[in-house]
PDB file with one MODEL, atoms N, CA, C and O in Angstrom:
MODEL        1
ATOM      1  N   MET A   1     181.606 103.516 158.294  1.00  0.00           N
ATOM      2  CA  MET A   1     180.744 104.636 157.931  1.00  0.00           C
ATOM      3  C   MET A   1     179.375 104.432 158.559  1.00  0.00           C
ATOM      4  O   MET A   1     178.856 103.317 158.615  1.00  0.00           O
ATOM      5  N   GLU A   2     178.822 105.499 159.015  1.00  0.00           N
ATOM      6  CA  GLU A   2     177.469 105.437 159.539  1.00  0.00           C
ATOM      7  C   GLU A   2     176.515 105.818 158.421  1.00  0.00           C
ATOM      8  O   GLU A   2     176.439 106.983 158.032  1.00  0.00           O
ATOM      9  N   LEU A   3     175.783 104.829 157.901  1.00  0.00           N
ATOM     10  CA  LEU A   3     174.855 105.054 156.805  1.00  0.00           C
ATOM     11  C   LEU A   3     173.432 104.791 157.268  1.00  0.00           C
ATOM     12  O   LEU A   3     173.200 103.892 158.076  1.00  0.00           O
ATOM     13  N   PRO A   4     172.475 105.566 156.764  1.00  0.00           N
ATOM     14  CA  PRO A   4     171.082 105.256 157.084  1.00  0.00           C
ATOM     15  C   PRO A   4     170.700 103.910 156.459  1.00  0.00           C
ATOM     16  O   PRO A   4     171.256 103.506 155.437  1.00  0.00           O
ATOM     17  N   ALA A   5     169.768 103.243 157.073  1.00  0.00           N
ATOM     18  CA  ALA A   5     169.379 101.895 156.629  1.00  0.00           C
ATOM     19  C   ALA A   5     168.899 101.857 155.177  1.00  0.00           C
ATOM     20  O   ALA A   5     169.023 100.828 154.514  1.00  0.00           O
ATOM     21  N   ASP A   6     168.358 102.962 154.682  1.00  0.00           N
ATOM     22  CA  ASP A   6     167.869 102.952 153.303  1.00  0.00           C
ATOM     23  C   ASP A   6     168.972 103.255 152.280  1.00  0.00           C
ATOM     24  O   ASP A   6     168.685 103.345 151.087  1.00  0.00           O
ATOM     25  N   ALA A   7     170.222 103.413 152.722  1.00  0.00           N
ATOM     26  CA  ALA A   7     171.338 103.707 151.822  1.00  0.00           C
ATOM     27  C   ALA A   7     172.043 102.452 151.328  1.00  0.00           C
ATOM     28  O   ALA A   7     172.938 102.533 150.486  1.00  0.00           O
ATOM     29  N   TYR A   8     171.650 101.301 151.842  1.00  0.00           N
ATOM     30  CA  TYR A   8     172.284 100.053 151.418  1.00  0.00           C
ATOM     31  C   TYR A   8     171.318  98.891 151.600  1.00  0.00           C
ATOM     32  O   TYR A   8     170.307  99.005 152.294  1.00  0.00           O
ATOM     33  N   PHE A   9     171.646  97.775 150.965  1.00  0.00           N
ATOM     34  CA  PHE A   9     170.838  96.562 151.057  1.00  0.00           C
ATOM     35  C   PHE A   9     171.775  95.386 151.282  1.00  0.00           C
ATOM     36  O   PHE A   9     172.751  95.223 150.551  1.00  0.00           O
ATOM     37  N   VAL A  10     171.491  94.574 152.278  1.00  0.00           N
ATOM     38  CA  VAL A  10     172.298  93.392 152.559  1.00  0.00           C
ATOM     39  C   VAL A  10     171.632  92.197 151.890  1.00  0.00           C
ATOM     40  O   VAL A  10     170.494  91.851 152.205  1.00  0.00           O
ATOM     41  N   ASP A  11     172.353  91.569 150.963  1.00  0.00           N
ATOM     42  CA  ASP A  11     171.873  90.376 150.271  1.00  0.00           C
ATOM     43  C   ASP A  11     172.597  89.170 150.857  1.00  0.00           C
ATOM     44  O   ASP A  11     173.709  88.841 150.442  1.00  0.00           O
ATOM     45  N   GLU A  12     171.964  88.523 151.815  1.00  0.00           N
ATOM     46  CA  GLU A  12     172.600  87.401 152.499  1.00  0.00           C
ATOM     47  C   GLU A  12     172.809  86.205 151.573  1.00  0.00           C
ATOM     48  O   GLU A  12     173.756  85.443 151.765  1.00  0.00           O
ATOM     49  N   ASP A  13     171.950  86.025 150.580  1.00  0.00           N
ATOM     50  CA  ASP A  13     172.105  84.917 149.637  1.00  0.00           C
ATOM     51  C   ASP A  13     173.390  85.053 148.825  1.00  0.00           C
ATOM     52  O   ASP A  13     174.072  84.062 148.563  1.00  0.00           O
ATOM     53  N   LYS A  14     173.716  86.274 148.432  1.00  0.00           N
ATOM     54  CA  LYS A  14     174.928  86.533 147.634  1.00  0.00           C
ATOM     55  C   LYS A  14     176.126  86.904 148.505  1.00  0.00           C
ATOM     56  O   LYS A  14     177.235  87.070 147.999  1.00  0.00           O
ATOM     57  N   ASN A  15     175.902  87.035 149.822  1.00  0.00           N
ATOM     58  CA  ASN A  15     176.941  87.480 150.740  1.00  0.00           C
ATOM     59  C   ASN A  15     177.502  88.825 150.264  1.00  0.00           C
ATOM     60  O   ASN A  15     178.713  89.006 150.132  1.00  0.00           O
ATOM     61  N   ALA A  16     176.582  89.758 150.011  1.00  0.00           N
ATOM     62  CA  ALA A  16     176.961  91.045 149.426  1.00  0.00           C
ATOM     63  C   ALA A  16     176.148  92.175 150.050  1.00  0.00           C
ATOM     64  O   ALA A  16     175.058  91.973 150.586  1.00  0.00           O
ATOM     65  N   ILE A  17     176.722  93.368 149.958  1.00  0.00           N
ATOM     66  CA  ILE A  17     176.032  94.585 150.357  1.00  0.00           C
ATOM     67  C   ILE A  17     175.941  95.464 149.121  1.00  0.00           C
ATOM     68  O   ILE A  17     176.954  95.737 148.476  1.00  0.00           O
ATOM     69  N   GLU A  18     174.745  95.905 148.788  1.00  0.00           N
ATOM     70  CA  GLU A  18     174.539  96.766 147.623  1.00  0.00           C
ATOM     71  C   GLU A  18     174.282  98.184 148.103  1.00  0.00           C
ATOM     72  O   GLU A  18     173.508  98.413 149.032  1.00  0.00           O
ATOM     73  N   THR A  19     174.954  99.140 147.444  1.00  0.00           N
ATOM     74  CA  THR A  19     174.798 100.545 147.800  1.00  0.00           C
ATOM     75  C   THR A  19     175.077 101.403 146.569  1.00  0.00           C
ATOM     76  O   THR A  19     175.349 100.878 145.489  1.00  0.00           O
ATOM     77  N   ALA A  20     175.010 102.697 146.731  1.00  0.00           N
ATOM     78  CA  ALA A  20     175.262 103.620 145.621  1.00  0.00           C
ATOM     79  C   ALA A  20     176.741 103.607 145.241  1.00  0.00           C
ATOM     80  O   ALA A  20     177.612 103.313 146.061  1.00  0.00           O
ATOM     81  N   CYS A  21     176.992 103.926 144.003  1.00  0.00           N
ATOM     82  CA  CYS A  21     178.345 103.940 143.448  1.00  0.00           C
ATOM     83  C   CYS A  21     179.276 104.848 144.260  1.00  0.00           C
ATOM     84  O   CYS A  21     180.409 104.464 144.549  1.00  0.00           O
ATOM     85  N   GLY A  22     178.823 106.022 144.623  1.00  0.00           N
ATOM     86  CA  GLY A  22     179.648 106.970 145.376  1.00  0.00           C
ATOM     87  C   GLY A  22     180.048 106.441 146.743  1.00  0.00           C
ATOM     88  O   GLY A  22     181.169 106.672 147.197  1.00  0.00           O
ATOM     89  N   ILE A  23     179.146 105.737 147.396  1.00  0.00           N
ATOM     90  CA  ILE A  23     179.453 105.151 148.698  1.00  0.00           C
ATOM     91  C   ILE A  23     180.485 104.051 148.534  1.00  0.00           C
ATOM     92  O   ILE A  23     181.417 103.955 149.333  1.00  0.00           O
ATOM     93  N   ALA A  24     180.336 103.221 147.513  1.00  0.00           N
ATOM     94  CA  ALA A  24     181.304 102.145 147.254  1.00  0.00           C
ATOM     95  C   ALA A  24     182.693 102.727 146.981  1.00  0.00           C
ATOM     96  O   ALA A  24     183.693 102.207 147.477  1.00  0.00           O
ATOM     97  N   GLU A  25     182.756 103.801 146.194  1.00  0.00           N
ATOM     98  CA  GLU A  25     184.040 104.435 145.898  1.00  0.00           C
ATOM     99  C   GLU A  25     184.675 105.011 147.159  1.00  0.00           C
ATOM    100  O   GLU A  25     185.888 104.910 147.341  1.00  0.00           O
ATOM    101  N   GLU A  26     183.871 105.612 148.025  1.00  0.00           N
ATOM    102  CA  GLU A  26     184.386 106.172 149.279  1.00  0.00           C
ATOM    103  C   GLU A  26     184.930 105.063 150.181  1.00  0.00           C
ATOM    104  O   GLU A  26     185.994 105.219 150.780  1.00  0.00           O
ATOM    105  N   LEU A  27     184.212 103.952 150.280  1.00  0.00           N
ATOM    106  CA  LEU A  27     184.695 102.817 151.077  1.00  0.00           C
ATOM    107  C   LEU A  27     186.003 102.270 150.526  1.00  0.00           C
ATOM    108  O   LEU A  27     186.918 101.962 151.289  1.00  0.00           O
ATOM    109  N   ALA A  28     186.098 102.150 149.208  1.00  0.00           N
ATOM    110  CA  ALA A  28     187.328 101.652 148.587  1.00  0.00           C
ATOM    111  C   ALA A  28     188.504 102.563 148.917  1.00  0.00           C
ATOM    112  O   ALA A  28     189.595 102.082 149.222  1.00  0.00           O
ATOM    113  N   SER A  29     188.288 103.875 148.859  1.00  0.00           N
ATOM    114  CA  SER A  29     189.388 104.796 149.163  1.00  0.00           C
ATOM    115  C   SER A  29     189.796 104.697 150.633  1.00  0.00           C
ATOM    116  O   SER A  29     190.980 104.797 150.954  1.00  0.00           O
ATOM    117  N   ILE A  30     188.832 104.502 151.521  1.00  0.00           N
ATOM    118  CA  ILE A  30     189.152 104.334 152.945  1.00  0.00           C
ATOM    119  C   ILE A  30     189.957 103.055 153.141  1.00  0.00           C
ATOM    120  O   ILE A  30     190.962 103.066 153.852  1.00  0.00           O
ATOM    121  N   PHE A  31     189.536 101.961 152.527  1.00  0.00           N
ATOM    122  CA  PHE A  31     190.241 100.689 152.670  1.00  0.00           C
ATOM    123  C   PHE A  31     191.659 100.782 152.106  1.00  0.00           C
ATOM    124  O   PHE A  31     192.585 100.207 152.679  1.00  0.00           O
ATOM    125  N   MET A  32     191.844 101.499 150.991  1.00  0.00           N
ATOM    126  CA  MET A  32     193.175 101.643 150.400  1.00  0.00           C
ATOM    127  C   MET A  32     194.095 102.457 151.315  1.00  0.00           C
ATOM    128  O   MET A  32     195.286 102.164 151.418  1.00  0.00           O
ATOM    129  N   GLU A  33     193.546 103.473 151.976  1.00  0.00           N
ATOM    130  CA  GLU A  33     194.335 104.295 152.884  1.00  0.00           C
ATOM    131  C   GLU A  33     194.739 103.516 154.130  1.00  0.00           C
ATOM    132  O   GLU A  33     195.854 103.671 154.626  1.00  0.00           O
ATOM    133  N   GLU A  34     193.844 102.688 154.632  1.00  0.00           N
ATOM    134  CA  GLU A  34     194.105 101.930 155.856  1.00  0.00           C
ATOM    135  C   GLU A  34     195.159 100.849 155.643  1.00  0.00           C
ATOM    136  O   GLU A  34     195.992 100.615 156.519  1.00  0.00           O
ATOM    137  N   GLU A  35     195.131 100.189 154.486  1.00  0.00           N
ATOM    138  CA  GLU A  35     196.081  99.134 154.130  1.00  0.00           C
ATOM    139  C   GLU A  35     196.275  98.116 155.253  1.00  0.00           C
ATOM    140  O   GLU A  35     197.407  97.790 155.611  1.00  0.00           O
ATOM    141  N   THR A  36     195.196  97.627 155.792  1.00  0.00           N
ATOM    142  CA  THR A  36     195.295  96.584 156.818  1.00  0.00           C
ATOM    143  C   THR A  36     194.861  95.253 156.222  1.00  0.00           C
ATOM    144  O   THR A  36     194.100  95.208 155.255  1.00  0.00           O
ATOM    145  N   LYS A  37     195.349  94.189 156.804  1.00  0.00           N
ATOM    146  CA  LYS A  37     195.016  92.861 156.322  1.00  0.00           C
ATOM    147  C   LYS A  37     193.583  92.480 156.677  1.00  0.00           C
ATOM    148  O   LYS A  37     193.053  91.505 156.144  1.00  0.00           O
ATOM    149  N   ASP A  38     192.954  93.234 157.568  1.00  0.00           N
ATOM    150  CA  ASP A  38     191.571  92.948 157.950  1.00  0.00           C
ATOM    151  C   ASP A  38     190.618  93.050 156.766  1.00  0.00           C
ATOM    152  O   ASP A  38     189.562  92.418 156.768  1.00  0.00           O
ATOM    153  N   PHE A  39     190.978  93.834 155.761  1.00  0.00           N
ATOM    154  CA  PHE A  39     190.109  94.037 154.609  1.00  0.00           C
ATOM    155  C   PHE A  39     190.433  93.082 153.466  1.00  0.00           C
ATOM    156  O   PHE A  39     189.881  93.229 152.375  1.00  0.00           O
ATOM    157  N   GLY A  40     191.298  92.122 153.683  1.00  0.00           N
ATOM    158  CA  GLY A  40     191.764  91.242 152.617  1.00  0.00           C
ATOM    159  C   GLY A  40     190.701  90.440 151.910  1.00  0.00           C
ATOM    160  O   GLY A  40     190.857  90.132 150.728  1.00  0.00           O
ATOM    161  N   LYS A  41     189.621  90.089 152.590  1.00  0.00           N
ATOM    162  CA  LYS A  41     188.583  89.267 151.976  1.00  0.00           C
ATOM    163  C   LYS A  41     187.448  90.094 151.384  1.00  0.00           C
ATOM    164  O   LYS A  41     186.477  89.543 150.864  1.00  0.00           O
ATOM    165  N   ILE A  42     187.569  91.404 151.462  1.00  0.00           N
ATOM    166  CA  ILE A  42     186.530  92.285 150.941  1.00  0.00           C
ATOM    167  C   ILE A  42     186.830  92.616 149.487  1.00  0.00           C
ATOM    168  O   ILE A  42     187.967  92.916 149.125  1.00  0.00           O
ATOM    169  N   LYS A  43     185.790  92.556 148.658  1.00  0.00           N
ATOM    170  CA  LYS A  43     185.913  92.944 147.254  1.00  0.00           C
ATOM    171  C   LYS A  43     184.838  93.998 146.999  1.00  0.00           C
ATOM    172  O   LYS A  43     183.668  93.788 147.319  1.00  0.00           O
ATOM    173  N   ILE A  44     185.235  95.124 146.427  1.00  0.00           N
ATOM    174  CA  ILE A  44     184.284  96.177 146.093  1.00  0.00           C
ATOM    175  C   ILE A  44     184.224  96.292 144.583  1.00  0.00           C
ATOM    176  O   ILE A  44     185.243  96.469 143.914  1.00  0.00           O
ATOM    177  N   GLU A  45     183.009  96.189 144.057  1.00  0.00           N
ATOM    178  CA  GLU A  45     182.796  96.259 142.608  1.00  0.00           C
ATOM    179  C   GLU A  45     181.694  97.266 142.308  1.00  0.00           C
ATOM    180  O   GLU A  45     180.752  97.435 143.083  1.00  0.00           O
ATOM    181  N   ILE A  46     181.833  97.922 141.176  1.00  0.00           N
ATOM    182  CA  ILE A  46     180.748  98.745 140.654  1.00  0.00           C
ATOM    183  C   ILE A  46     180.100  97.918 139.555  1.00  0.00           C
ATOM    184  O   ILE A  46     180.732  97.577 138.555  1.00  0.00           O
ATOM    185  N   VAL A  47     178.834  97.604 139.760  1.00  0.00           N
ATOM    186  CA  VAL A  47     178.117  96.733 138.832  1.00  0.00           C
ATOM    187  C   VAL A  47     177.023  97.539 138.147  1.00  0.00           C
ATOM    188  O   VAL A  47     176.191  98.165 138.804  1.00  0.00           O
ATOM    189  N   GLU A  48     177.034  97.517 136.821  1.00  0.00           N
ATOM    190  CA  GLU A  48     175.987  98.168 136.037  1.00  0.00           C
ATOM    191  C   GLU A  48     175.060  97.078 135.524  1.00  0.00           C
ATOM    192  O   GLU A  48     175.496  96.135 134.864  1.00  0.00           O
ATOM    193  N   ARG A  49     173.776  97.218 135.835  1.00  0.00           N
ATOM    194  CA  ARG A  49     172.813  96.208 135.387  1.00  0.00           C
ATOM    195  C   ARG A  49     171.473  96.847 135.078  1.00  0.00           C
ATOM    196  O   ARG A  49     171.189  97.975 135.481  1.00  0.00           O
ATOM    197  N   TYR A  50     170.657  96.098 134.353  1.00  0.00           N
ATOM    198  CA  TYR A  50     169.319  96.576 134.028  1.00  0.00           C
ATOM    199  C   TYR A  50     168.520  96.768 135.316  1.00  0.00           C
ATOM    200  O   TYR A  50     168.620  95.951 136.232  1.00  0.00           O
ATOM    201  N   PRO A  51     167.728  97.841 135.393  1.00  0.00           N
ATOM    202  CA  PRO A  51     167.071  98.215 136.654  1.00  0.00           C
ATOM    203  C   PRO A  51     165.779  97.447 136.949  1.00  0.00           C
ATOM    204  O   PRO A  51     164.716  98.048 137.098  1.00  0.00           O
ATOM    205  N   PHE A  52     165.875  96.155 137.029  1.00  0.00           N
ATOM    206  CA  PHE A  52     164.752  95.364 137.505  1.00  0.00           C
ATOM    207  C   PHE A  52     165.302  94.205 138.318  1.00  0.00           C
ATOM    208  O   PHE A  52     166.497  93.916 138.256  1.00  0.00           O
ATOM    209  N   GLU A  53     164.449  93.544 139.075  1.00  0.00           N
ATOM    210  CA  GLU A  53     164.906  92.489 139.970  1.00  0.00           C
ATOM    211  C   GLU A  53     165.712  91.441 139.215  1.00  0.00           C
ATOM    212  O   GLU A  53     165.266  90.916 138.194  1.00  0.00           O
ATOM    213  N   ASN A  54     166.903  91.142 139.728  1.00  0.00           N
ATOM    214  CA  ASN A  54     167.838  90.212 139.078  1.00  0.00           C
ATOM    215  C   ASN A  54     168.163  90.640 137.656  1.00  0.00           C
ATOM    216  O   ASN A  54     168.282  89.804 136.760  1.00  0.00           O
ATOM    217  N   GLY A  55     168.307  91.953 137.449  1.00  0.00           N
ATOM    218  CA  GLY A  55     168.588  92.505 136.133  1.00  0.00           C
ATOM    219  C   GLY A  55     169.893  91.997 135.533  1.00  0.00           C
ATOM    220  O   GLY A  55     170.842  91.696 136.256  1.00  0.00           O
ATOM    221  N   PHE A  56     169.932  91.907 134.226  1.00  0.00           N
ATOM    222  CA  PHE A  56     171.093  91.455 133.474  1.00  0.00           C
ATOM    223  C   PHE A  56     172.276  92.387 133.737  1.00  0.00           C
ATOM    224  O   PHE A  56     172.145  93.606 133.625  1.00  0.00           O
ATOM    225  N   VAL A  57     173.427  91.815 134.087  1.00  0.00           N
ATOM    226  CA  VAL A  57     174.626  92.609 134.356  1.00  0.00           C
ATOM    227  C   VAL A  57     175.254  93.038 133.038  1.00  0.00           C
ATOM    228  O   VAL A  57     175.557  92.204 132.185  1.00  0.00           O
ATOM    229  N   VAL A  58     175.448  94.346 132.875  1.00  0.00           N
ATOM    230  CA  VAL A  58     176.017  94.917 131.668  1.00  0.00           C
ATOM    231  C   VAL A  58     177.526  95.075 131.802  1.00  0.00           C
ATOM    232  O   VAL A  58     178.261  94.807 130.851  1.00  0.00           O
ATOM    233  N   ASP A  59     177.997  95.506 132.971  1.00  0.00           N
ATOM    234  CA  ASP A  59     179.415  95.740 133.191  1.00  0.00           C
ATOM    235  C   ASP A  59     179.720  95.589 134.669  1.00  0.00           C
ATOM    236  O   ASP A  59     178.861  95.811 135.522  1.00  0.00           O
ATOM    237  N   CYS A  60     180.957  95.209 134.960  1.00  0.00           N
ATOM    238  CA  CYS A  60     181.394  95.034 136.338  1.00  0.00           C
ATOM    239  C   CYS A  60     182.854  95.487 136.430  1.00  0.00           C
ATOM    240  O   CYS A  60     183.710  95.012 135.684  1.00  0.00           O
ATOM    241  N   LEU A  61     183.122  96.410 137.355  1.00  0.00           N
ATOM    242  CA  LEU A  61     184.471  96.948 137.529  1.00  0.00           C
ATOM    243  C   LEU A  61     184.868  96.795 138.985  1.00  0.00           C
ATOM    244  O   LEU A  61     184.238  97.369 139.873  1.00  0.00           O
ATOM    245  N   GLU A  62     185.923  96.012 139.230  1.00  0.00           N
ATOM    246  CA  GLU A  62     186.423  95.837 140.597  1.00  0.00           C
ATOM    247  C   GLU A  62     187.276  97.042 140.959  1.00  0.00           C
ATOM    248  O   GLU A  62     188.240  97.357 140.260  1.00  0.00           O
ATOM    249  N   ILE A  63     186.921  97.727 142.063  1.00  0.00           N
ATOM    250  CA  ILE A  63     187.666  98.920 142.464  1.00  0.00           C
ATOM    251  C   ILE A  63     188.468  98.689 143.730  1.00  0.00           C
ATOM    252  O   ILE A  63     189.297  99.526 144.087  1.00  0.00           O
ATOM    253  N   TYR A  64     188.247  97.572 144.422  1.00  0.00           N
ATOM    254  CA  TYR A  64     189.058  97.224 145.576  1.00  0.00           C
ATOM    255  C   TYR A  64     189.021  95.730 145.737  1.00  0.00           C
ATOM    256  O   TYR A  64     189.640  95.192 146.655  1.00  0.00           O
TER     257      TYR A  64
ENDMDL
END
């Protein structure tokens, strides 16, 4: 997907990319349709947390 730079954040310390819930869901659906082994090490989660730096995680749902 071609996303503007302000639509996601790369956290190299956590080896993670943070983005909006809708974008994560769209990526998960694309990966499920492709069904290739190239995506085997990717995990997509929707994480709900308090809205401050290093906020407490309230819920986490793995969608891919």
